[in-house]
N, C-alpha and C positions, 0 to 999 in steps of 0.2 A: 646888305644895308639895313635889313629889318631890325637887327639887334645892335646896331652901331652905338646908339646912345647908351644902352645897357652895358655893353662891353667897355665903353669908356669909363662909365661909373664904376664898373667892376675893377678895372685897373687902378683907379684912384682910391678905392675903399678896401681892397682885399686885405691889407695889413691892419685895418682899423676895425677890429672885432668888438662888438658890443660887450661891455662889461656890466656885471650886476652883482649885488651882494645879498639882496633880500629875496625872499621866496617868490614874491610877485611884485614887480615895480612898475609904476605907471608914470607917464609923462604929465598926468594931471597933478596940479599942486594946490589949486584953489578949492576950498571946501565951503559949500553953501550951508550956513548955520541952520536953516530950516530943515535940511536933510539930516543933519546931525541930531536935531531935536526929535525928528520922526524916528530915527534909529534908536535913540535912548528910550523913547516912549513905547515902541512896538516890539523890538527884538526880544525882550523878556517874555512876551506873550506868544512867540512863534513856536509851535510844537516841535518842528523839525530841529530846532537848535539844541534840544536836550540830547539828541543823538551824539553830540560831541562830548557829552559829560557822563551819560549813563553807561554803566559797564554791562548791564544785563544782556542787551542785544549782541554786543561784541563777544562776550563769553560764549553764549549759546551758538553763535555763528561759527566761532573758531572750533568749538568742541565737535560740532557736526562735520565741519570741513575736514578736520583731522581724521575722523572716522571714515569719511568717504574716500579720501586720498589713499588711506591704507587698504581699502577694500576694492576700489574700482580703478580701471585704467582709462575709461571714457565717460563723458558726462553730456547729457542733453538737458538744456534748460527750455522748458515750454512756458513762454510768457508773451507779452506784447506791450508796446508803449513803455510806460514807466516801470513795468514789471520785467522789462528785458533790456532796455537801452543802456542803463547804467552798468548792468552786469556785462553786457556785450562790449561796452567800452573797456571795462577792466580786462576782459579776455583778450581784446585786441592789443591793448597797451602792453600787457605782459607777454604777448606772443604765443599763448598756449594754442596748440593745434588739436588737442584732444577734447575740446569743449565745443559743442554745437548748439546753435540757438534756433529754435522753432518759434518764430515770431511773425508769421504770416500764414495765410491759408492758400499758398501757392503750391499746387501738387508737384510741380517740377522740383522746387526747393525741398519739399518734404521727401520726395523719392531719393534725392541726392543724399540727404542726411541719413535716411534709413539705410541706404546702401553702404554708408560709411560705418555705421554702428552695428549692422546686422552680423558681421563676422565676430563681433565682440559682445554679443547681447548679454551674456551672463556676467560680464565685467563692466557693464554700463549702468550708471546711476541716472535716473530720470527725475528731474527736479521741476515741479510745477509751481509757478509763481503767479499769484493773482491777488491783489489787495482785496477786491470784493469777493473773490472766490467764485464768481459767476460769469466771468468773461467767456463768451461763446467760443472764440477762437482757441482758447486754451483748453477748454473742456473737449472740444472737437478734436484737436490735434492729439491730445493724450489718449482719447478713445481709439483713434486709428492706430497709434503706436501699440496699444494693448492688443488690438485685433491682430495686427501683423505678427507681434511677438508670440501670441498664443498659437498661431499657425506653425511657429517654429518650436513649439513646446516649451516656451519660456514665459513664466509668470512675472511680468515686470512690475506688477503692483507691489510685489515683495522687494522690489528694487527702486521704489518710488519714495520721494521726499517732497515736503510741501512747505510753502511760505505763503501765508495768508493772514487775514484778520482772524481772531479767535472767536468771532461771532458764529452764529449758525448760518452757514452758507454751503453751497454744493461741494466746494473743494475741501474746506475744513471738515465738514461732516464725513466726506469720503475718507479722509486721512484717519479720523477717529474710528470709523467703522472697521477699517482694516488695520488699526493699531500701528499706524505709520508715523514717523517723526514729523512734527509740525512746528515750524518757527513762526513767531508772531510778527505781523505788520501792524504797527500801532494804528488804532482806529482814527485818531485825530491827525494823522500825517498822510497827506495825499500821495498818490502813487508816484508822481513825478518829483516829489520831494523826499522819497523814501530810499534813495540809493545808499545812504549811510545806516540803514537798518539791515536786517537779514536779507532784504531784497538784493542788495549789492554785496554785502559783507560775506555771505556764504560763498559766492563765486570768488571773491577776493581771497578768501582763505584757501580755496581749492587751487587758485592760481599762484599761491605762494607769497602773496603780499602779507605784510605785517599789519594785522587789523588794529593793534594798539597804536601803531604809528599813524595809521589812517585817522584814528580818532584824535590823536595829538595834532595832526595837520588841520582837521576840522576845527579844533579848539583854537588854533592859531588864527584861523580866518575870523573867528568871532572876536578876536582881540584887535583885528585890523579895521576898526570902525572908520578911521580917517581915510583909509584906502578905498573902502566900499563907498563912502560918502563922495569921494573925489570922482570915481568913475560914474556913479549915479548922476552926479552933476553934469558930467560930459554927455551922458545919454540924454538927459532932460534938455540940455542945450541943443543937442542934435534934433530932438523931436520938434523943438521950437523953430528950427531952421527947415522943417518939413523934409528932413532926410528920412524917408519912409522905408529904407532898407538898412539894416545893420548887418554888416558882413564880418564874420569872425574867420580870420585867416590864420590857420595853424601851420607852422613850418615844422611839422612832424607827421609822417605818414600814419603813425599809430593813433592819431587823434580824429580819424574820420567818425568813429562811433561816439566819441566824446562830443563832437560837433552835432551829431544827430540827437544826443541826449540834451544838449544845450538848446537846440532848436525847439524841441518839444517843451522844455521848461519855459522858454521865452514866449513861444507862440500861444500855448494853452493858458498861460498865466496872465498875459498882458493883452491878448487880443479879445477885448470885451466890447459889447455893444453899449452897455450902460455902466455907470459907476454905482457905488453902494446906495446912493440916494435916488437912483432911477433916472438920473440925468444922462444925456449923451456922454459916453466915455471919451476922454482925450485920445487922439490918434497915436498909438504906439507903432513901432516899426515892425516890418517883417524880417525875421532872421534868415540869413543865408550862411553857408559854410564853404570855405575854400581850403585847399591843402597845398602848401609849399609851392615850389617852382612849377609843379604840374599845372596849377591853375593860373599861373602867370601866362601860360600858353593857351588858356581857355576863356577866361573872363576879364583879364586885365585891360584889354582894349576898351571894352564897354565901361568898365569902372573908371578908367582914366579920362576918356573922351566923351562918354555918354552924359546923360543928365546928372547934375550935381545933387542927387537925391540919396546919397549913400554915406554911411559912417562906417569906416573900416577899422577893425581892431586886429592888429598884428600880434602874433604870439611866437616868440622864439624860445628855444629849449636848450638848456645846458647840455643834456645828454646827447643831443644832435650836434650842437655846435662844437662840442669837445672831441668829436670823432677825429682820430689820428690816421684813419685809413687814407693813404695818399696814392696818387698816380705818379709813379716814378718817371715814366716817359710817356709822351703823347705822340700820336700818329700824324697830327696836322700842324703845320706851321702857324696857322692862325691862332692857336691857343698855346703856343710855346711858352708864353709868360705864365701859364698855369702849371708847368712841369714841376713836379715835386710838391705841389700844394695838396692839401687834404680836403676831404669832403666837408669837414666841420667849417673850415674857412669859407668854402664856396657858399654853403647854405646860409651862413651867418651874414655874408655880404649880400646875398640875394634878398633876404628878408628886409634888411635895412635899406638897401637900394630901392626896392619896390615902395617901401614906406616913404622915402625921400622923393621918389618920382611922383607919387600921388600927391604929396604936399605941394610940389611945384606945379601940379595940374589943378590945384585948388580943391582937392578932395579931402574932406574932413577925415582925420585918421588919428589913432592912438597906437602906441607901441608898448607891448608888455614883454617882459623877459622872465622866464620861469626857471628857477633852480630846481630841477627835478632829479638831482643826484640821489636823493632818497625818494624812490618812486612811490612808496606807500604814503609817506607824509605829504608829498606834494599833490598826490591825487586826492587825498582826503581834504586838503586845503582847497583845491580847485572846485570840488563838488560843493563844499559849504560856501565858498566865496560867491559862486554864481547863484546859488539859492538865495543868499542874503541880498545880492544885487537885485534880483528879480522881485523878491518880496518887498524890498525897500522902495523900488520904483512903484509897485502897486500901492503900497501904503501911502506914499507921498501924493499920488494922484487919486486916492480914494477908490481904488480898483480892488475888487476881490480877486486876488491872484491865486486862489485855492479852489476855484470851481471851473467847470468847462461846459457851460450850458449849450454852447454851439455844437457840441459833439453828440448830444442826446438824440436830436431829430434823425440823424442818419442811422443811428442804431434802431430807432423805432421803425423807420421805413424798411430797413433790412429785415426785421422780424416780421413785419406785415407781409412782405413779399415772400418770405420763406414759408409762412403759415397759410398763404392764400391757396 
């Protein structure tokens, strides 16, 4: 009986698959003119938007990616936070199994990655990514990789590549000292807004994405002012309703790390104590991530029947819903009506059914449908779209979305403890 309501809804909706024609379509239709005014005023001044237009970073990333793919079979990216999450998202979405991400100082995870690449040391590229060039976790992990490789008689410094600001910093200086390739992270673009720079584009090229199409997708997002304004209006209305959790629900298992990237973008940009004038900042929401039908069986009960303090954004994907893999016969009479159906039909129904169920339970929700038939273009679009949404929310509410003062104290205490 537990799933009786859902199964009834499934029966009724299985043949009614969500259709869409645009790259990203939202159920929001009403645009707040003050949001549009803020967009027109501020977007031309946002440094990260030029990544959709400038060819320099894209060309440099593609050239180095092509060289690395021709020379190596395995790749290790040493980064953390904004220097890793976007790239890791790209690796996950493209399904590459020969790229490893060292983005923590967990010795168990380190040892696992080392055991994977150790047999292929001479065919492994080591890519260090740090905007500031001084992030302790990155310098630490690369040092240990070099120590272990040296014990194996391998000089991985000659197989190392760097992405950082071109300022004088430990990582860039190290690259220059050893005459190693160094790609630029623009000084005026924050780490969490840098995925469309070489921070993400180098890995995109290694993963086989079309970097030019990614740029075109990003440019398309810049043209979608009305869509950005509409969803920003929905978020602002949600904040007014004191919905202090924004739940991004992706019906695509490959979007876990995209969710983590979005979570950082949202939380670090909008979670501020004061506004630009020093006044108490308005309360923004805490971002949460859910994945497909898996999390219908983990958090849906609390979302549906718990406090009405959540705003849920559902995302469906053409690549997933168009799956023709079918189950020709079933073993159980209870699901005989599913015989011959395909996976695309099932997950399309589940996303829409869950959205409708939450609406009936009085939970604020929006539904997005992504045409990701061109993976490169759609991913570039999504990266830019959400950066624009977050930046617009910050500008509208007079919040500096480009700093993270709350992170500094923890770093300072960590250094004090280590140096004691």
